[in-house]
N, C-alpha and C positions, 0 to 999 in steps of 0.2 A: 110653304116653299113654292115658288113659281119657277117653272122651266119654260123657256121658249126655244124654238128652232126656226131659223129664218135665213133664207138666201137674200142678202141685201143688195144684190145686183151691182157688184163692184163699187160699193160705197166708199168714197174718200172721207176724210175727217170732216168735211164740210157738208156732207149729205144730210138731207132731212130725215133719213133713216135713223140717225142717232137721236133725234128729238123723239121719234116714235118709240125707239128703244128705251129711252129714259122714262117715258110715260108708262110703258109696260112694266118697268121696275122689276126685272127678273132677278132671282137669286142665282140661277145658272142659265147661261145662254149658249146655244150651239149655233154658230154663225158660219155662213158660206159666202164666197165671193166678197170678202172684205179687202179693200185696198188699203185703208188706214183707219185707225181708231183715234178719236179726238182725246186730247189730254184730260178733259173733264170726265170722260168715261174711264180712262186708265186710272184715274185717281181713286175711283170707287170700286174697281174690279181687279182681281188678279186675272192674268191673261196668259193663255197658251195659244200661240199663233204660228202657222207655218205656211209658206207659199205653196200653192197647188202646182201640179205639173201639167204641162200641155201635152197634146197628142204626140208630138215628136220629141219629147224629152226635156224641153226647155222649161224653166220656171215661169209661171204666169205672173202678171203684175198684181194679182189678187191672191188671197189665201183663205184658209179655213181656221176657225178659232173656237176656243172655249173660254168663256168669261164667267167668273163667279164672284159673289160677295164674300164667299168663304175662302178657303185655302186650296190651292192646287198642289197636290202631292204627287210623288212618284208612283205611278200606277203600273199594273202588270202590262207588259208589252203585248201587242197583238201578234200572235204566232199561230201558224198552222202546222198540221202534221206533214205538210208537203214542202220540200225545199223550194220548188219553183214558186209556190204561193208566197213563201217568206221573202223571196226576191222581189216579188211584185208589191208586197206590203211595204218593203223598204223604199221601192221606187215611188209609191203613192203615199208616202208618209205625210205629205202636205195636203192630201185629200182625205185621209183617214186619221184625224187627230184624236188621240186618246189620252186621258189623264184620270187620276183619282182625284176626287173633290171631297173636301170636308166642310159640311154645312152644320152650323149649330143645331143640336137636337136630332140630327140624323147620323146614322152610321156612315162610314166611308162609302162613297158612291163611285162606281166606275162609269165614266162618261166618254162617249165617242161622237165627235162631230164629223159628218160624212158629206163629201161632195163627190158623188159618182158621176163622171162625165157622160155625155150623151153619145160617146163613141166607145167602142169595145177595146179591151186589152189586146195588145199585139202579142199573139202567142206563137209567132213564127219561130222563135228561138226554142220552143218546146215541141217541135214537130215529132220528136221521138218519145214524148211523154203523154201518157193517157190523162187528159184533163177532164174526162167525163164525170169523175167523182166530185168535181167542183162546179162545173158549168151546169146551168139549168138543163133538164131533160127536154124541155120544149123550145130551147133556143140554142143554136149551134155555136154561138160566140160566148166568150168569157167577158164579163163586165166587172168593173171595180166593186159593185155590190156583191158579186159572187165571191170575190177575194175576201171581202169583209165577212161574209157568212162563213167561209171556211175557217177564218180565224176565230170567230165567235163560237163555232161548234167545238173548238179546241179549248175554250175558256171555261172557267168554273162559274157558270151562270147561276147555279142554284145556291152558291155560297155567299153572294154579295148582291147589293142593289145595283142595277144597271140601267143606264139611260143611253139609248143609241138613236140619233136623229139627224136629219139633214135633208139635202136635196139628192134624192136617189135616182132621179130621172126615170122612175118606174111608176106606172099607174095602171090599174086594172083596165081602164078604158083603152089603153094602147093595144091590149090583146084583140080588140075588135078592128083595129086599123093598121098598126105599124108592125106588129109581130107578137109572138107568144112568149109566155113565161112570167109575166108580171104578177099574176095571181099566184103562180107557183112560188115565186120568191117570197111573197107575204106568208104563204103556207109554210115555207121553210123556216122563216123567222119564228112563226108560231110554234113550230116543233121544238125550237130551242127555248120555249117559254118566254119569248119576247113578242108581245102583242102590240100591234099598231093602235095607239090609243085614240087618235082622232076619229078614225073610222069606227072603232069599237064603242066609243062613248056616244057618238052621234047616231050610231046604228045605220049609217049609210056612207057612201063615198062622198067626201067633201072636197070639191076642187080647191086647189091652192095656187094655180098657175094661170096667168093670162098670156095667151099666145100673142107675141108682138106683131105677127103678120096680120091677123084678122080680129084681134081683140077678144077671141073666144075664151071663156073660162069653163073648161070641161074636165081637166085632168088633175088628179091629186098626185103630184110627183114628189111632194115633200111629206116626210113621215116622222113620227116620233114613237119609238118602241121603248117599253119599259119592262123590266122583269116582273114576275108574278108578285113578289113580296112588295114591290113598290106600287104596283097597280092597286093593291088593297087600300092604299092611302090616297088614291086619286079622288078629287072632289069635283073636277071640271076640266073639260078640254074643248077648245074652240080655236077659230082662226081670228086674225086681226081684221080690222074694218076695211072692207073692199073700197069704199068711197075714199077713205084716207090714203090707202096704199096704192091702189090702181088709179083712182081719180087724180091723185097728186103726182102720179108717175114716179113714186118713190122707189118701187121695185115691181118686178113682174111676178114676184112670189109673195104670198101672204105668210106672216108668221103663224106658227102653231103655238098656242099658249096652254099650258097644262098647270093646274094648281093641285098641290098635295097637302094633306094634313099630316101631323106627326102621330 
């Protein structure tokens, strides 16, 4: 089974990203910033797609998607133990797309495709609520990734196979420059028995993003987490080809490609 996670940079149906996607030949794909999916891809994959939300509440032109060669089933909803978090989960339902997926020879998989924006959640409506149990201890703001973590903490992660991946806009390298808490978030996910597979498999931070301003490739802001039971089936994890993706200006993100055995 091959799983990919990729921010395709607002790809329309005519984008070269879909040629790369077809060549990668995934069984499950977690995609972000999708504008439209070509008919040839839709013919081969079942799709769950929702428009992402913008900073001020309007729907974006692009969205977040799960594609699979298997079947998309009704999965357990993302729910937290906090009412205010559940309100944010509903508001960001187009950024946190979750489904159950059935792939031949595998048990039912819970899959979440994540697009956590580079801007924080507006918590002004929750001025009288203590959000400290959800936000990072090292960062004063609440991010969509924190909302996701709160929901996953409330899920039955030990009972099923889980795949959580996408553009989280978090990198350990940010802790040295832009702000704290990025390593803390990865540690939080590990405490839920969801380990970041690209870093773990390679043994080092692997950059996935090219800065559009200066062309620097320094940060791993894309991540692929899997539960312990699924990790035991991992046979390889890597990024897509930089020359093809960055050199061809197909996306400013590299796909993460993970292969599993049965």
